[in-house]
C-alpha positions in Angstrom: 94.9 128.9 -81.0 96.9 131.5 -83.0 97.5 130.9 -86.7 100.2 132.6 -88.7 99.0 133.6 -92.1 101.1 134.7 -95.1 99.6 138.1 -96.2 101.0 137.6 -99.7 98.8 134.5 -100.1 95.1 134.2 -100.4 93.0 132.6 -97.6 92.6 129.5 -99.8 96.4 129.2 -100.2 97.0 129.7 -96.5 94.4 127.0 -95.7 96.1 124.7 -98.2 99.5 125.2 -96.6 98.1 124.3 -93.1 96.3 121.3 -94.6 99.6 120.0 -96.1 101.4 120.6 -92.8 98.7 118.7 -90.9 99.1 115.8 -93.3 102.9 115.9 -92.9 102.6 115.8 -89.1 100.1 113.0 -89.3 102.5 110.9 -91.4 105.3 111.6 -88.8 102.9 110.6 -86.0 102.0 107.4 -87.8 105.6 106.6 -88.4 106.4 107.2 -84.7 103.5 104.9 -83.7 104.7 102.2 -86.1 108.3 102.5 -84.7 107.1 102.3 -81.2 104.9 99.3 -81.8 107.8 97.6 -83.6 110.1 98.3 -80.7 107.6 96.9 -78.2 107.2 93.8 -80.3 110.9 93.3 -80.6 111.4 93.8 -76.8 108.7 91.3 -76.0 110.2 88.8 -78.4 113.7 89.3 -77.0 112.5 88.5 -73.4 114.1 85.3 -72.4 111.6 82.5 -73.0 111.6 79.4 -70.8 114.0 76.9 -72.3 112.2 73.9 -73.7 113.8 70.8 -72.1 115.1 68.1 -74.4 113.9 64.6 -73.9 117.2 63.4 -72.4 117.6 66.2 -69.8 115.4 64.4 -67.3 118.0 61.5 -67.2 121.7 61.4 -66.2 123.3 62.4 -69.5 126.4 63.8 -71.2 127.9 64.0 -74.7 131.0 61.9 -75.2 134.3 63.4 -76.4 133.2 62.5 -79.9 129.8 64.1 -79.5 127.6 61.0 -78.9 124.8 61.2 -76.4 125.0 58.9 -73.4 121.9 58.6 -71.1 121.4 56.7 -67.9 118.1 56.2 -66.0 117.6 57.8 -62.5 115.3 55.0 -61.3 113.5 51.9 -62.4 110.7 53.8 -64.2 113.3 55.7 -66.2 115.2 52.5 -67.0 112.0 51.0 -68.5 111.3 54.2 -70.5 114.9 54.4 -71.9 114.8 50.9 -73.2 111.2 50.9 -74.4 111.3 54.3 -76.1 114.9 55.3 -76.8 117.0 52.2 -77.4 117.3 51.7 -81.2 119.2 49.2 -83.4 122.1 51.7 -83.8 122.6 52.1 -80.1 124.4 50.1 -77.4 123.0 49.2 -74.0 125.4 49.5 -71.1 125.1 48.2 -67.5 127.4 48.1 -64.5 127.8 44.6 -63.1 126.1 45.8 -59.9 122.6 45.0 -58.7 120.3 48.0 -59.3 122.6 49.7 -61.8 120.9 52.1 -64.2 120.1 51.2 -67.8 122.5 53.2 -69.9 122.3 53.9 -73.6 125.0 55.2 -75.9 123.2 56.6 -79.0 124.8 55.4 -82.2 127.1 53.3 -80.1 127.5 50.6 -82.6 129.7 52.8 -84.7 131.4 54.5 -81.7 135.2 54.7 -81.1 136.7 52.9 -78.1 137.1 56.2 -76.3 133.3 56.7 -76.4 132.7 53.2 -75.3 135.0 53.6 -72.3 133.3 56.8 -71.3 129.8 55.3 -71.5 130.9 52.3 -69.4 132.3 54.6 -66.8 129.0 56.6 -66.8 127.1 53.4 -66.2 129.3 52.6 -63.2 129.3 56.1 -61.7 125.5 56.3 -61.3 125.2 52.7 -60.1 125.0 51.6 -56.4 128.7 51.0 -56.5 129.2 54.7 -55.8 126.8 54.7 -52.9 128.5 51.5 -51.7 131.9 53.3 -51.5 133.5 51.1 -54.1 136.3 52.7 -56.2 136.0 50.4 -59.2 133.3 48.3 -60.9 132.9 46.2 -64.0 130.5 47.1 -66.8 129.4 45.5 -70.2 127.6 46.6 -73.3 125.4 44.7 -75.8 123.3 45.7 -78.8 119.5 46.1 -78.6 118.6 42.6 -79.9 120.3 41.1 -76.8 118.2 43.1 -74.4 114.8 41.6 -73.4 112.2 42.3 -70.8 111.0 38.6 -70.8 112.5 35.4 -69.6 110.7 32.0 -69.8 109.7 31.0 -66.3 111.6 33.8 -64.6 110.3 37.0 -63.2 112.0 40.2 -64.5 111.5 43.1 -62.1 110.7 46.7 -63.0 113.7 48.5 -64.4 115.6 45.2 -64.9 116.3 43.3 -68.2 117.5 39.9 -69.4 120.7 40.0 -71.4 121.4 37.3 -73.9 124.5 36.4 -75.8 128.1 37.6 -75.6 128.9 40.8 -73.8 131.7 43.3 -74.3 133.3 43.8 -70.9 135.0 46.8 -69.3 136.9 45.6 -66.2 137.9 47.6 -63.1 136.4 50.9 -64.3 137.3 53.7 -61.9 134.4 55.4 -60.3 135.6 58.9 -60.9 133.5 61.8 -62.1 134.8 65.0 -63.7 133.1 68.3 -63.0 133.3 71.1 -65.6 132.5 74.7 -64.7 130.8 76.8 -67.3 130.0 80.2 -65.8 127.5 79.7 -63.0 126.7 76.2 -64.1 128.4 72.9 -63.7 128.2 69.7 -65.8 129.4 66.2 -65.1 131.3 63.9 -67.4 133.2 60.7 -66.9 136.8 61.0 -65.7 137.9 59.5 -69.0 136.6 62.6 -70.8 139.6 64.7 -72.1 140.3 68.0 -70.5 140.7 69.6 -67.1 138.1 69.7 -64.4 137.6 68.8 -60.8 137.5 65.1 -60.0 135.1 63.5 -57.6 135.0 59.9 -56.3 133.1 58.0 -53.6 134.1 59.3 -50.2 133.0 60.0 -46.7 131.4 63.4 -47.2 127.7 63.8 -48.0 126.8 65.5 -51.2 125.9 68.6 -49.2 129.3 68.8 -47.5 131.3 67.9 -50.6 129.4 70.6 -52.5 130.0 73.3 -49.9 133.7 72.5 -50.0 133.8 72.8 -53.8 131.7 76.0 -53.6 134.5 77.7 -51.8 136.7 77.2 -54.9 133.8 77.8 -57.3 131.8 80.6 -55.5 129.9 81.4 -58.7 128.3 78.0 -58.7 125.5 77.3 -56.2 125.7 74.5 -53.7 122.4 73.2 -55.1 123.8 73.0 -58.6 126.8 71.0 -57.3 124.7 68.6 -55.3 122.6 67.9 -58.4 125.5 66.3 -60.3 127.1 64.3 -57.5 125.9 60.6 -57.4 126.2 60.2 -53.7 128.6 60.7 -50.8 131.8 62.0 -52.3 135.2 63.5 -52.0 136.7 66.1 -54.3 140.2 65.0 -55.3 
């Protein structure tokens, strides 16, 4: 390796100059290494982490037009879980007047507006067997937690079913209509009573797969699987 020496400086001065240059290069190298490590850490952190599911996402759920969470069970096991773990004194329990209808909870429902109550009642009907039975309307009711019981003297209460005591608030002739909202490549479902534009679905002759494929033609960015996920059963898009 060739070294350039300054003839006007002593050997000691030349050596000192190179020593200072070496320290300067080492500081730059350390800075570069630090910047590289910081960039790698930032890149690793910015990688999309798997979204942690919220407790209600395993159920049929939506937020009402006033922002209240409404959740319905998908099966008898979920009905039991909803009532045992998530029904509080501030909530309302909704149920369609149909055998096998899902337990439905409107969180903070006791202080909800009529609009929210109507949306929750429609939600309870939409995911009941009334849809699969091809009905276009159904009745629903709501009660506070203290009127919901798992026990009845001398009477068997099946899994996912509950005894209701006292007076009920009724919602008669609730239309079984679901509103589908497109958000990029995703679709969400809300009751038809929910304000705003969207595609409407109701019980119909087409299977979920066929109805989803028809809507996919209009919404090519949304997968058929995603559309099938939100439809309660055989449907028609109206």
